[in-house]
C-alpha positions in Angstrom: 108.9 -54.4 -36.7 108.5 -51.9 -33.9 106.3 -49.7 -36.1 103.9 -52.6 -36.8 103.7 -53.4 -33.1 102.8 -49.8 -32.3 100.1 -49.8 -35.0 98.6 -53.0 -33.6 98.7 -51.5 -30.1 96.8 -48.4 -31.2 94.2 -50.6 -33.0 93.9 -52.8 -29.9 93.4 -49.8 -27.6 90.7 -48.4 -29.9 89.0 -51.8 -29.9 89.1 -52.0 -26.1 87.8 -48.5 -25.7 84.9 -49.3 -28.1 84.0 -52.4 -26.2 84.1 -50.4 -22.9 81.5 -47.9 -24.1 79.2 -50.6 -25.5 79.5 -52.6 -22.3 78.5 -49.5 -20.4 75.4 -48.9 -22.5 74.4 -52.5 -22.8 73.5 -51.9 -26.5 75.4 -51.8 -29.8 73.9 -49.5 -32.5 74.3 -49.7 -36.2 73.2 -46.7 -38.2 69.9 -47.5 -39.8 67.0 -45.9 -41.7 63.9 -45.1 -39.7 60.5 -43.9 -41.0 59.2 -41.3 -38.6 55.5 -40.4 -38.7 52.6 -40.0 -36.3 50.3 -37.5 -34.7 50.5 -34.7 -32.1 47.4 -34.5 -30.0 46.3 -32.5 -27.0 43.3 -32.3 -29.1 45.0 -32.4 -32.5 47.7 -29.8 -33.2 46.8 -27.7 -36.2 48.6 -27.6 -39.6 51.8 -25.6 -39.5 52.8 -26.5 -35.9 56.5 -27.4 -35.6 58.1 -30.7 -34.7 61.8 -31.5 -34.1 63.5 -34.9 -33.8 66.7 -35.2 -31.9 68.5 -38.6 -31.9 69.5 -39.9 -28.5 71.9 -42.5 -27.2 71.0 -45.3 -24.8 71.5 -42.9 -21.9 69.0 -40.4 -23.5 71.8 -38.0 -24.3 71.5 -36.0 -27.5 73.8 -37.2 -30.3 74.1 -33.6 -31.5 71.9 -33.6 -34.5 68.3 -32.5 -35.1 65.7 -32.8 -37.8 63.0 -30.2 -38.2 59.5 -30.8 -39.5 55.9 -29.5 -39.5 52.4 -30.7 -38.8 51.0 -31.4 -42.3 47.3 -31.6 -41.4 44.8 -30.2 -38.9 44.4 -33.7 -37.4 47.9 -33.3 -36.0 49.7 -35.6 -38.5 53.4 -35.3 -39.3 55.6 -37.3 -41.6 59.4 -36.8 -41.5 60.1 -39.5 -44.1 63.0 -41.9 -43.8 65.9 -40.7 -41.6 69.3 -42.4 -41.3 70.0 -42.3 -37.6 72.9 -43.6 -35.5 70.5 -44.8 -32.7 66.8 -45.7 -32.6 66.0 -43.5 -29.7 64.7 -40.0 -30.3 63.2 -37.0 -28.6 60.3 -35.4 -30.4 59.5 -31.8 -29.5 56.4 -30.1 -30.8 55.0 -26.6 -30.5 51.8 -25.1 -31.8 48.1 -24.3 -31.5 45.6 -27.1 -31.0 41.9 -27.9 -31.0 40.4 -27.6 -27.5 38.1 -30.5 -27.2 36.5 -29.1 -24.0 35.2 -25.9 -25.6 35.1 -27.0 -29.2 37.4 -24.3 -30.5 41.0 -23.6 -31.3 43.4 -22.7 -28.5 44.3 -19.1 -27.9 48.0 -19.8 -27.4 50.6 -22.5 -28.1 52.0 -25.3 -26.0 55.0 -27.5 -26.2 54.7 -31.3 -25.9 57.5 -33.9 -26.0 58.0 -37.7 -26.3 60.9 -40.1 -26.0 60.5 -42.9 -28.4 62.1 -46.1 -29.6 61.9 -46.0 -33.4 63.0 -49.6 -34.0 59.9 -50.8 -32.2 57.5 -48.1 -33.5 57.4 -46.8 -37.0 54.4 -44.7 -36.0 54.9 -42.5 -32.9 52.5 -40.1 -31.4 53.1 -37.1 -29.1 50.6 -36.4 -26.4 50.2 -35.4 -22.7 51.0 -39.0 -21.6 54.3 -39.1 -23.5 55.1 -35.6 -22.2 54.6 -36.6 -18.6 56.6 -39.9 -18.8 59.6 -38.3 -20.6 61.6 -37.2 -17.5 60.6 -40.2 -15.5 62.0 -42.5 -18.2 65.3 -40.6 -18.2 65.5 -40.9 -14.4 64.9 -44.6 -14.4 67.5 -45.1 -17.2 70.0 -43.0 -15.2 69.4 -45.4 -12.3 70.4 -48.3 -14.4 67.2 -49.4 -16.2 67.1 -50.2 -19.9 64.9 -48.0 -22.1 62.3 -50.8 -22.6 61.9 -51.4 -18.9 62.0 -47.7 -18.0 59.4 -46.9 -20.5 57.1 -49.6 -19.4 57.5 -48.8 -15.8 57.0 -45.0 -16.3 53.9 -45.6 -18.4 52.3 -48.0 -15.8 53.1 -45.6 -13.0 51.6 -42.7 -14.8 48.4 -44.4 -15.9 48.0 -45.8 -12.3 47.9 -42.3 -11.0 44.8 -41.8 -13.2 43.3 -45.2 -12.3 44.0 -46.3 -15.9 46.6 -49.0 -15.3 44.7 -51.6 -17.2 45.7 -49.8 -20.4 49.5 -49.8 -19.6 50.4 -52.7 -21.8 50.3 -50.5 -24.9 52.9 -47.8 -25.4 51.4 -44.4 -24.8 53.2 -43.2 -27.9 50.7 -45.4 -29.8 47.7 -43.8 -28.1 45.5 -41.6 -30.4 42.2 -40.0 -29.7 41.0 -41.0 -33.1 41.4 -44.7 -32.6 38.0 -45.4 -31.0 39.7 -47.7 -28.5 39.8 -47.8 -24.7 43.3 -46.2 -24.9 41.8 -43.4 -27.1 39.1 -42.7 -24.6 41.6 -42.7 -21.7 43.9 -40.3 -23.5 40.9 -38.0 -24.3 39.7 -37.9 -20.7 43.2 -37.1 -19.4 43.7 -34.4 -22.1 40.4 -32.8 -21.4 40.8 -32.9 -17.6 44.3 -31.3 -17.9 43.1 -28.4 -19.9 39.6 -28.0 -18.6 39.4 -24.4 -17.3 43.2 -23.7 -17.7 44.7 -21.3 -20.2 47.6 -22.6 -22.3 50.1 -20.9 -20.0 48.5 -22.4 -17.0 48.5 -25.8 -18.6 52.2 -25.5 -19.3 52.8 -24.6 -15.6 50.6 -27.4 -14.4 52.3 -30.0 -16.5 55.7 -28.8 -15.2 54.7 -29.3 -11.6 53.1 -32.7 -12.2 56.2 -33.8 -14.1 58.5 -32.7 -11.3 56.8 -34.8 -8.7 56.2 -37.7 -11.0 59.8 -37.9 -12.1 61.0 -38.2 -8.5 59.1 -41.3 -7.5 56.5 -42.1 -10.1 53.6 -40.7 -8.1 51.4 -37.7 -7.9 50.7 -36.1 -4.5 47.4 -36.7 -2.9 46.5 -33.1 -3.6 47.3 -33.5 -7.3 45.2 -36.6 -7.5 42.3 -34.9 -5.9 42.6 -31.9 -8.1 42.7 -34.1 -11.2 39.7 -36.2 -10.1 37.7 -33.1 -9.4 38.4 -31.7 -12.9 37.7 -35.1 -14.5 34.4 -35.7 -12.7 33.2 -32.2 -13.6 33.7 -32.7 -17.3 30.7 -32.7 -19.7 31.6 -35.9 -21.5 28.8 -35.9 -24.0 29.8 -32.4 -25.2 33.5 -33.4 -25.4 32.6 -36.4 -27.5 30.4 -34.4 -29.8 33.2 -31.7 -30.1 35.7 -34.4 -31.1 33.4 -36.1 -33.6 32.4 -32.7 -35.2 36.0 -31.6 -35.5 37.1 -34.7 -37.4 33.9 -34.7 -39.4 34.9 -31.2 -40.7 38.2 -32.7 -41.6 36.5 -35.5 -43.6 37.1 -38.3 -41.0 34.7 -40.3 -39.0 35.7 -40.9 -35.4 34.2 -43.1 -32.8 34.3 -42.0 -29.1 33.6 -44.5 -26.3 31.6 -43.6 -23.2 34.2 -41.4 -21.5 32.6 -41.8 -18.1 34.2 -45.2 -17.8 37.7 -43.7 -17.7 37.5 -41.7 -14.5 38.2 -42.9 -11.0 35.1 -41.3 -9.3 35.5 -42.8 -5.9 39.3 -42.5 -5.6 39.8 -46.2 -5.1 42.5 -46.2 -7.8 40.5 -48.0 -10.5 38.7 -45.9 -13.2 35.3 -47.1 -14.4 34.6 -49.8 -11.8 32.0 -47.5 -10.2 29.7 -47.7 -13.2 29.0 -51.4 -13.6 29.1 -53.3 -16.9 29.7 -50.9 -19.8 27.7 -53.3 -22.1 24.6 -53.1 -19.9 22.5 -49.9 -19.8 22.8 -48.2 -16.4 19.7 -48.3 -14.2 19.2 -46.3 -11.0 15.9 -45.1 -9.6 13.7 -44.9 -6.5 10.6 -47.1 -7.1 8.5 -44.0 -6.2 9.4 -40.4 -6.7 7.1 -38.8 -4.1 6.3 -39.5 -0.4 3.3 -37.8 1.2 3.6 -37.7 5.0 0.8 -36.6 7.4 1.6 -34.0 10.0 2.0 -36.7 12.6 5.0 -38.1 10.7 5.7 -41.9 10.3 8.1 -44.6 9.1 8.3 -45.6 5.4 10.3 -48.0 3.3 11.3 -47.1 -0.3 12.8 -49.6 -2.7 15.7 -48.7 -4.9 16.3 -50.2 -8.3 20.0 -50.2 -9.3 22.5 -52.1 -11.3 25.3 -49.7 -10.6 27.0 -48.3 -7.5 25.4 -45.1 -6.2 25.6 -42.4 -3.6 23.3 -40.0 -1.8 25.7 -37.1 -2.4 27.2 -36.0 -5.8 30.9 -36.2 -6.2 30.8 -32.8 -7.9 29.4 -29.9 -5.7 28.0 -28.3 -8.9 25.2 -31.0 -8.9 23.8 -29.5 -5.7 21.7 -26.4 -5.3 20.4 -24.5 -2.2 16.7 -23.9 -1.7 16.0 -20.5 -0.3 12.7 -19.6 1.1 11.0 -16.3 0.4 12.4 -13.7 2.8 9.0 -12.9 4.3 8.5 -16.5 5.5 10.2 -18.9 7.8 10.0 -22.3 6.2 10.4 -25.2 8.6 12.4 -28.2 7.2 11.0 -31.7 7.5 12.9 -33.6 10.3 13.7 -37.1 9.2 16.3 -39.9 9.4 17.2 -42.3 6.6 18.9 -45.7 6.7 19.9 -47.8 3.7 19.9 -51.6 3.7 22.4 -52.3 0.9 21.5 -55.9 0.7 17.8 -55.4 0.0 18.3 -52.0 -1.6 15.7 -50.5 0.6 15.7 -47.1 2.2 13.9 -46.6 5.5 12.8 -43.0 6.2 11.5 -42.0 9.7 9.8 -38.6 9.6 9.1 -36.6 12.8 5.9 -34.7 13.4 5.5 -31.4 11.5 7.0 -28.5 13.4 5.1 -25.7 11.7 2.2 -24.7 9.5 4.6 -24.0 6.7 6.7 -27.1 5.9 9.5 -27.2 3.4 9.6 -30.2 1.1 12.7 -32.3 1.4 14.5 -34.0 -1.5 16.7 -37.2 -1.4 18.8 -37.7 -4.5 20.5 -40.9 -5.7 23.5 -40.3 -8.0 25.4 -42.7 -10.1 29.0 -42.1 -9.4 29.6 -40.4 -12.7 26.7 -38.0 -11.9 25.0 -38.8 -15.2 22.0 -40.6 -13.6 20.0 -39.1 -10.9 16.8 -40.2 -9.2 14.9 -37.9 -6.9 12.5 -38.7 -4.0 10.5 -35.7 -2.8 9.1 -35.8 0.7 6.1 -33.6 1.4 4.6 -33.3 4.8 1.2 -31.9 5.7 1.5 -28.7 7.7 0.3 -28.4 11.3 -2.1 -25.4 11.0 -2.2 -25.1 14.8 1.5 -24.1 14.8 1.5 -20.5 13.6 4.4 -19.3 15.7 7.4 -17.9 13.9 6.0 -18.6 10.4 6.8 -15.0 9.4 10.3 -13.5 9.3 10.9 -10.0 10.7 10.5 -8.6 7.2 7.4 -10.7 6.7 5.8 -9.3 9.9 6.5 -5.7 8.8 5.1 -6.4 5.4 1.8 -7.8 6.6 1.6 -5.2 9.3 1.7 -2.5 6.6 -1.1 -4.2 4.7 -3.2 -4.4 7.8 -2.5 -0.8 8.5 -3.7 0.1 5.0 -6.8 -1.9 5.6 -7.4 -0.2 8.9 -7.1 3.2 7.2 -9.6 2.3 4.4 -12.1 0.8 6.9 -11.7 4.0 9.1 -12.7 6.1 6.1 -15.6 3.9 5.2 -16.9 3.8 8.8 -16.6 7.6 9.0 -18.4 8.2 5.7 -21.2 5.8 6.8 -21.4 7.3 10.3 -21.9 10.8 9.0 -24.2 9.9 6.1 -26.5 7.9 8.4 -26.4 10.8 10.9 -25.5 8.5 13.8 -22.6 10.9 14.3 -22.4 14.7 13.8 -19.3 16.4 12.5 -18.0 19.3 14.6 -17.9 21.7 11.7 -20.6 22.8 9.3 -18.1 23.3 6.5 -15.7 21.2 4.6 -15.9 17.9 2.7 -16.6 15.9 5.8 -19.5 18.2 6.7 -21.2 17.8 3.3 -21.4 14.0 3.9 -24.2 14.8 6.3 -26.3 16.1 3.4 -27.7 14.4 0.3 -27.0 14.2 -2.5 -23.2 14.2 -2.0 -21.1 15.9 -4.7 -19.0 13.6 -6.9 -16.2 16.1 -6.3 -16.2 15.5 -2.5 -12.6 15.1 -1.4 -13.3 12.4 1.2 -15.0 10.2 -1.4 -12.0 10.6 -3.7 -9.5 9.9 -0.9 -11.5 6.8 0.2 -11.8 5.5 -3.4 -8.1 6.0 -4.0 -7.0 4.4 -0.7 -9.3 1.4 -1.3 -8.0 0.6 -4.8 -4.4 1.0 -3.6 -5.1 -1.5 -0.9 -6.7 -3.9 -3.4 -3.6 -3.5 -5.7 -1.3 -4.4 -2.8 -3.5 -7.4 -1.8 -3.5 -8.6 -5.5 0.3 -8.2 -5.5 0.6 -10.4 -2.4 -1.6 -13.0 -4.1 0.5 -12.8 -7.3 3.8 -13.2 -5.4 2.4 -16.1 -3.3 1.3 -18.0 -6.4 4.6 -17.4 -8.2 6.7 -18.7 -5.4 4.4 -21.3 -4.0 5.0 -24.1 -6.6 3.7 -26.9 -4.2 0.8 -25.1 -2.6 2.5 -24.8 0.8 1.5 -21.1 1.1 -2.2 -21.5 0.2 -3.4 -20.6 3.6 -2.0 -17.1 3.1 -4.6 -16.7 0.3 -7.3 -17.1 3.0 -5.8 -14.0 4.6 -6.0 -11.9 1.5 -9.4 -13.3 0.7 -10.8 -12.2 4.0 -9.4 -8.7 3.6 -10.7 -8.4 0.1 -14.2 -9.6 1.0 -14.5 -7.4 4.1 -13.6 -4.1 2.3 -15.4 -4.9 -0.9 -18.6 -5.5 1.1 -18.5 -2.1 2.7 -17.5 -0.3 -0.5 -20.3 -2.1 -2.5 -23.0 -1.1 0.1 -22.0 2.5 -0.4 -21.3 2.6 -4.1 -22.9 -0.6 -5.6 -21.8 -0.1 -9.3 -18.1 -0.1 -8.6 -15.3 -1.9 -10.6 -14.1 -5.2 -9.1 -10.4 -5.7 -9.5 -8.8 -9.1 -8.9 -5.3 -8.7 -10.3 -2.6 -6.1 -10.6 -3.6 -3.8 -13.4 -1.2 -2.1 -15.8 -1.7 1.6 -16.5 -3.5 0.8 -19.8 -5.7 -1.8 -18.1 -6.7 0.7 -15.4 -7.8 3.2 -18.1 -10.2 0.5 -19.5 -11.8 -0.4 -16.3 -15.6 -0.7 -16.2 -18.4 -0.6 -13.7 -19.5 -3.8 -11.9 -22.7 -4.5 -10.0 -23.3 -5.2 -6.4 -24.3 -8.8 -7.1 -21.2 -9.5 -9.2 -19.0 -7.9 -6.6 -20.5 -10.1 -3.9 -20.3 -13.2 -6.1 -16.6 -12.6 -6.9 -15.5 -11.6 -3.4 -17.6 -14.3 -1.8 -16.2 -17.0 -4.1 -12.8 -16.5 -2.5 -14.3 -17.7 0.8 -15.9 -20.9 -0.5 -12.9 -23.1 0.4 -12.4 -22.8 4.1 -9.9 -25.6 4.4 -7.1 -23.0 4.5 -8.6 -21.0 7.3 -7.6 -21.8 10.8 -9.6 -24.1 13.1 -8.8 -21.9 16.1 -10.9 -18.9 17.1 -9.5 -15.5 16.6 -6.6 -14.2 18.5 -5.7 -10.5 18.0 -2.5 -10.5 20.1 0.0 -10.3 17.3 0.4 -9.6 13.6 0.9 -13.3 12.9 -2.4 -14.2 14.7 -4.2 -11.5 12.6 -3.2 -13.3 9.5 -4.5 -16.7 10.5 -8.1 -15.9 10.8 -10.6 -18.5 11.9 -13.2 -20.2 9.8 -15.8 -18.0 11.4 -14.6 -15.0 9.4 -15.4 -16.3 5.9 -18.7 -17.8 7.3 -19.8 -14.4 8.7 -18.6 -12.4 5.6 -20.4 -14.7 3.2 -23.5 -14.5 5.5 -23.5 -10.7 5.4 -23.5 -10.8 1.5 -26.3 -13.4 1.4 -28.3 -11.3 3.9 -27.9 -8.1 1.9 -29.1 -9.9 -1.3 -32.1 -11.4 0.5 -30.8 -15.0 0.5 -31.9 -15.5 4.1 -31.6 -19.3 4.5 -28.0 -19.4 3.3 -27.2 -16.4 5.5 -28.9 -17.9 8.6 -27.0 -21.2 8.2 -23.7 -19.4 8.2 -24.5 -17.0 11.0 -25.6 -20.0 13.2 -22.3 -21.7 12.5 -20.6 -18.8 14.3 -23.2 -18.8 17.0 -23.1 -22.5 17.7 -19.3 -22.5 18.0 -20.0 -21.3 21.6 -16.8 -19.2 21.6 -18.2 -15.7 21.4 -20.0 -13.8 24.2 -21.8 -10.5 24.3 -20.5 -7.5 26.3 -22.9 -5.2 28.0 -22.0 -2.1 26.0 -20.5 -1.1 22.6 -17.3 0.3 24.2 -16.8 -2.9 26.1 -17.3 -5.0 22.9 -14.5 -3.0 21.2 -12.0 -3.3 24.0 -9.1 -5.7 24.6 -10.1 -9.0 26.1 -13.6 -8.8 24.7 -15.1 -12.0 23.2 -17.4 -10.1 21.0 -14.8 -9.6 18.2 -15.2 -12.0 15.3 -13.0 -10.0 13.0 -11.4 -6.7 13.7 -8.2 -4.7 13.8 -6.5 -3.9 17.1 -5.4 -0.3 16.6 -2.6 -0.4 19.2 -1.0 -3.3 17.4 -1.0 -1.5 14.1 0.4 1.8 15.4 0.2 5.1 13.6 -3.6 5.2 13.7 -4.0 8.6 15.4 -4.9 10.3 12.1 -7.6 7.8 11.2 -10.9 9.7 10.6 -12.9 7.5 13.0 -10.8 9.2 15.7 -10.4 12.7 14.2 -13.8 13.0 12.6 -16.1 10.7 14.6 -14.3 11.2 17.9 -14.0 7.4 18.6 -11.3 6.0 20.8 -12.1 2.3 20.5 -9.3 -0.2 20.8 -10.6 -2.2 17.8 -11.6 -1.3 14.3 -14.6 -3.7 14.0 -15.4 -5.6 10.9 -17.7 -8.3 12.4 -18.9 -8.4 16.0 -21.0 -11.0 17.8 -23.7 -8.4 18.3 -24.0 -8.0 14.5 -24.0 -11.8 14.1 -27.0 -12.2 16.5 -28.9 -9.3 15.2 -28.4 -10.5 11.6 -29.5 -14.0 12.5 -32.6 -12.5 14.1 -33.3 -10.5 10.9 -32.9 -13.6 8.7 -35.2 -15.7 10.9 -37.9 -12.9 10.9 -37.7 -12.8 7.1 -38.2 -16.6 7.0 -41.2 -16.2 9.4 -39.5 -18.0 12.2 -40.6 -15.5 14.9 -39.5 -17.7 17.8 -35.9 -17.9 16.6 -36.0 -14.2 15.6 -37.2 -13.1 19.0 -34.8 -15.4 20.8 -31.7 -13.9 19.1 -33.0 -10.3 19.5 -33.9 -10.8 23.1 -30.4 -12.2 23.8 -28.9 -8.9 22.7 -31.5 -6.6 24.3 -31.1 -8.4 27.6 -27.3 -8.2 27.7 -27.3 -4.6 26.6 -30.0 -3.8 29.2 -32.4 -2.4 26.6 -36.2 -2.6 27.1 -38.1 -4.1 24.2 -41.0 -2.1 22.7 -42.8 -5.2 21.4 -42.2 -4.0 17.8 -39.6 -6.4 16.3 -38.4 -4.1 13.5 -38.3 -1.0 15.7 -36.4 -2.8 18.4 -34.0 -4.3 15.9 -33.4 -0.8 14.3 -32.9 0.9 17.7 -30.4 -1.7 19.1 -28.6 -1.7 15.7 -28.3 2.1 15.7 -27.2 2.2 19.4 -24.8 -0.7 19.6 -23.4 -0.9 16.0 -23.0 2.7 15.1 -19.6 3.5 13.6 -19.1 -0.1 12.5 -20.1 0.4 8.9 -23.2 -1.8 9.2 -26.2 0.5 10.0 -26.7 1.9 6.4 -26.8 -1.6 5.0 -29.4 -2.6 7.6 -31.6 0.4 6.7 -31.3 -0.2 2.9 -32.0 -3.9 2.9 -35.1 -3.3 5.0 -36.3 -0.5 2.8 -36.3 2.2 5.5 -33.2 4.2 4.6 -35.0 7.0 2.9 -37.6 7.6 5.6 -35.2 7.2 8.5 -32.4 9.4 7.0 -34.6 11.9 5.1 -32.8 11.1 1.9 -33.8 13.0 -1.2 -34.9 10.1 -3.5 -33.6 6.6 -4.2 -30.5 8.0 -5.9 -29.2 8.9 -2.5 -29.1 5.3 -1.5 -25.7 5.0 -3.2 -22.9 7.5 -3.3 -21.5 9.0 -6.6 -18.4 7.7 -8.2 -15.7 10.4 -7.7 -15.4 12.7 -10.6 -11.7 12.3 -10.8 -12.1 8.6 -11.5 -14.5 9.3 -14.3 -12.1 11.7 -15.8 -9.2 9.2 -15.8 -11.1 6.1 -16.8 -13.2 6.8 -19.9 -15.2 3.5 -19.6 -16.5 4.2 -16.1 -20.2 5.4 -15.9 -21.5 7.6 -13.1 -24.1 6.1 -10.7 -27.7 6.9 -11.6 -28.9 10.3 -10.5 -25.5 12.0 -10.4 
């Protein structure tokens, strides 16, 4: 009897112990068969990746057994068949290579992902980043007394809430698959892509470990982690990711649909993904009702309507959307000063623009962005420049650049004036030998060194001027720098005029020539040169309204409208088009700005109001070697190109040719009186004498003699061939298409 009692006691104790364990767990398990299959996706794992199943008890402790398996397809599928397990809970652990949906290629390394699943509720279970991140949080909640079901639901909602995706928390994340074409599929794909983005496999593993550690503690990411994730997600190229996924599965023989991934990102950080983009079933619309705003230099206030059915911002969430505009280094570009104010109810933008602060205004751009950055509308504000505000338009480098061009121009003009001064015998060279001395004789040899030097320096200047033009046109997409073309046009016209008077049949170059092009260069004619150079002066809208100021390099660039008028007039006069010439000369005269000085030296001094166009030598510096100084012995403060004396004498000549003796005598007398010269009563003689006396060394006397048909007699030239200079022999030798001037 005692033995039976003892046996019953043992049985009872065992029963009580069994009940105690079941009561602790809250669940009683009966071994059962479970079918285990699903997919592993971080992008799909590739065929051959490993997977292991470990059965767990209700406290998520291992029951001590494990079942190995492998991924059986490149879409991440696995099928472990039917397994008889003591409990329905299991830990799935996978390791392998995967398809990177961001870059559209296989990963360089392997990663490990895990999932805790309840097999009695899910015959199909997937492993992904979401299951991996919830695993430890589920275990923590269960350890704190929660059931698996409640812990799993809570962890999933907490995790998805961190991404702003809480609306998809009703479905177990172990059922999420990127191939499903559902909202949950799109949410998983966005999270997966944002997590890998620019990270390597090792960096992803480290990143997931840090996220899991913080999330396990309290179900939240830190603010820094949320901001880091949001930055990664908003910077993704969703269309490319969608294409990569679809192409990958197409190669595997499967058709996959991918929703618009933009709706699964919390762009504004308000905790709800996709609410920033409006109704996903309605095409997004966002635009300014006008794309350009033209503002006068005085400024003004303007109202611009905005058409939008989605939230928007004036600044992109991703810095990569923005770009900086950099002005060319030689210019100082002044930004438009404006204020903008948005009326959100009427969707109307008010823009108040201040007056232009410079003659070179930078266009401003206002952008509208949808919060996903996929829609952008641009309003460009352009303001008319204030041509009166020339200060500080050039940078320090710009001033040096243009100074060097002006210095080159001064050197070329100095050579031209010196050649003309010696050839017209208005100056005598101190030596009877050398290339300068032979310029006092005719004919001049085509091997004369000074002719070769002048020719070379002239075309070097032209090349540099053409380079400036080319650069200006390349960088000036909106025409803001057009007024600088007036500067290069005036230089080109001034030097081409003097060169053409001396050589006539010279090549006209209007672009930067390659070496091969330079070898093919051909002669031009005087009339074609004047036509081409003069055509650059036709549009005077880019020339300054002000009169000339020679106090700075900047002021030298912004020449007045009188300069193109006088240059064109000189070309018309030389070709016998007297009416056109007189009209332009009188524009300069009637301006009332210029005044005669009583001597040539005074006219070429600082403070003189005679100078229409000239180069202040002290401003240029480095001019001591100019031949006008070393050869002609001149010490003028200006290198003259157009003086008021020349304008008046030219106007008198035009009027005489047009048989307007009254006007001709009036203009001539004005000069004679101011210069204290006694008239002889012979108009042509008086005009010649005052021209020779007052304009010698200015490169204008030879042109006067030639156009009036008295150059041969006055200068004792040996035949008409001496009315033009020979093209340098060196140029003929290097350019086979060039032809020597007649008579040489």
